[in-house]
N, C-alpha and C positions, 0 to 999 in steps of 0.2 A: 732505465730503458723499458719501453712498453712491449718489446719483442718477447713473444712466448707467453705473455700474460693472457689469461682467459677473460674475455669480455662477458660479464654476467648481465643478462637481460632481466630487468625486473618483471615480476608477474603482472599479468593483465588485471587491472583493477575493475571489478564488476560491482556497481552500486545498484542495489535492489530496493525499490520502494516497498516498504512493509505492506502497503495497501494491496500489493499484488499477491501477498502470501496468505492473507486471511479472508474469510467470507464475511466481510463487514456489511455490505449491502443486504445480503441474504438474511443475516441474523437480525439486523435492524428492522427490516420489513416484517419478518416473522414475529418478532417480539411485539411490534406495533399491532399486528393483526390479532395476536393473542390478547393484548390489553384492550383492544377495541373491536371485538368480533362483530357486534351488531351494527356498528356505525362505520365499518371499514370503507365500504363503497362510497359513502357520503363524505368521508373525511378528506378525500382529495389526494390521498397518498397513492401514486400510481404503482401498479404491479411492476415487478422487475422487468418483465419482457417488454414493457412499453417505455422504459426509461430512455431519455434522449440526452441527458446532461450528465457530465462527470460528477458534478456537485449535486448530491441528492437534494439539498435544500433549495436549489434553483428549480428543481422539478416538482416541488411541493408547494401548492398555493396556500396562502393564509398564514398569519403569524401564529395562530393557535396550533396548527399542524406542525409547523417548524419547531415550536416550543416542546411539543410532545415528543418529537423525534430526538431533539437535543437532550431532553430529560433522560431518555433511554441510554444514549451512548455516553452521557456524563455520569451514569450511575456506576459507582465502584463495583468492579467485578465483571462489567460488560465485556471488556477486551479479553479477559481471561477465559470467557465462555466461548470465544469465537473458534470455529473449526478451520484448520488449514485448507487452502484450496487443493483440489485433487492434483496429485503428482508433484506438488511443490516440495514436499519433504525429500522425496527421492532425487529430484533435480538439484536441490540445494546441497544435499549430501554428496552428490557426484561432483559438483563444483568445488566443494570444500576439500575433497580428496585429491584434487588436481594441484600439483606443485606449480603449475603454470598460471594459476588464477589466485587472485586475492579478492575474496568475496566480503562485501560489507553491506549492511542493511541500513537504509535511511528511514528515520522517523522525522516527518516534516510537519510543522504546524500550519502548512498551507493546505493540508488535507482537511476535510470537514470534521475536525475533532477539536474544536476550540472550547476549552472549559468555560463555564459561566462566570467564574470569579478568579481573581489573582491567586487566592489562597489554594485553589484547586489546580493550578497551572500544570503541575508535574505528575499528578496521579495517572492520567492516561499514558504518559510516556513510560513511567515505571511499570505499569501493567503490560504495556506492549513489549518491553524488554523481558519481563518475566514470562510472557507468552512465548517469545523466541526461545528462551532457555528451555522451556518445557517441551516445545514441539520440534526444535530444529538443532539439537545436538549439544545442549548443555551450556555451561557458564561462559564458554568462549565468546558468546554474543554480548556479554557485558563489556567486552573490549572491542568487538567488531561492529558495534552499532554507532552510527553517526546521527546526531540530532541537529537539525538545521531549520531555521525559519525560511530561508531561501535556498532551495536545493540547487538552483542554477549556479550557485557560487562554489559548489563542490566539484572538484576536478576528478574525472574518472574516464576510463577508456570506453566503458559501456554503462549506460544507465537504463535499467529495466523499470519503466514507470507505467502507471495506469493513466496518467494524464500527459497531455502534450507539454513539451518543454521548449524554450527558446534554443536550447542546445541540441538541435535536431541532428547534428553530425555524430552525436554519441548516444542519442536516445533510441531505445528499442521499446516500442509501445506494446504493452501486454494486452493480449486479446481480452476484451471486456465488452459487454453489451453496448455500452454507450460509445466506445471507440469504434465499434463495427458500424455504427449508424452514421459516422462522419463521412463526408465525401472524400474521395482520394486526394483531392487538392488540399485537404485540411490535415492530413497525416503524412509523416515520412514513410518511405517504402518498407522499413524494417519493422516487422511485428513478430512477437514471440508468444508462445503458450507453454506452460509447464508440461503439457502432455506430448509435446513434440520432441 
């Protein structure tokens, strides 16, 4: 008999795009600027405030410029050098402490971090996991990280993403310069920021 049995509600599954946790664009732009100080304006790499596209590579003209940027983020150690976004660590810790939430981080190869050769395929992924361990509460992230080529195949109650997703009914768009420039018709109404 089911009488008297307590119904246990599973925790709400929160899937967080790792791109919303680290300062990827800022570090990439700053590193490019340091490596190309005199030619920066002529290089065609737009300053962050003028970015209009989620994918940095679509915002940068010319194959040479794209190759320079790719060389930076494909250098071992780049991801380990990234700073966490402001307030992200406090927010994630708060969610981790809640028994009502199951927090997972998504590392997706649809983000602009495709290594140049098959032999290097996993070093950005392992660096990103190491980065999570170092900045967001230890080794638990080795089990709480999901790696996917197509994030839309992952079932979650809420998906905090820096890019639009076909799964609009679960997507929460993270406040980002390129997202704020999109028209209201292009984004779902739910938007979040770590500082709120």
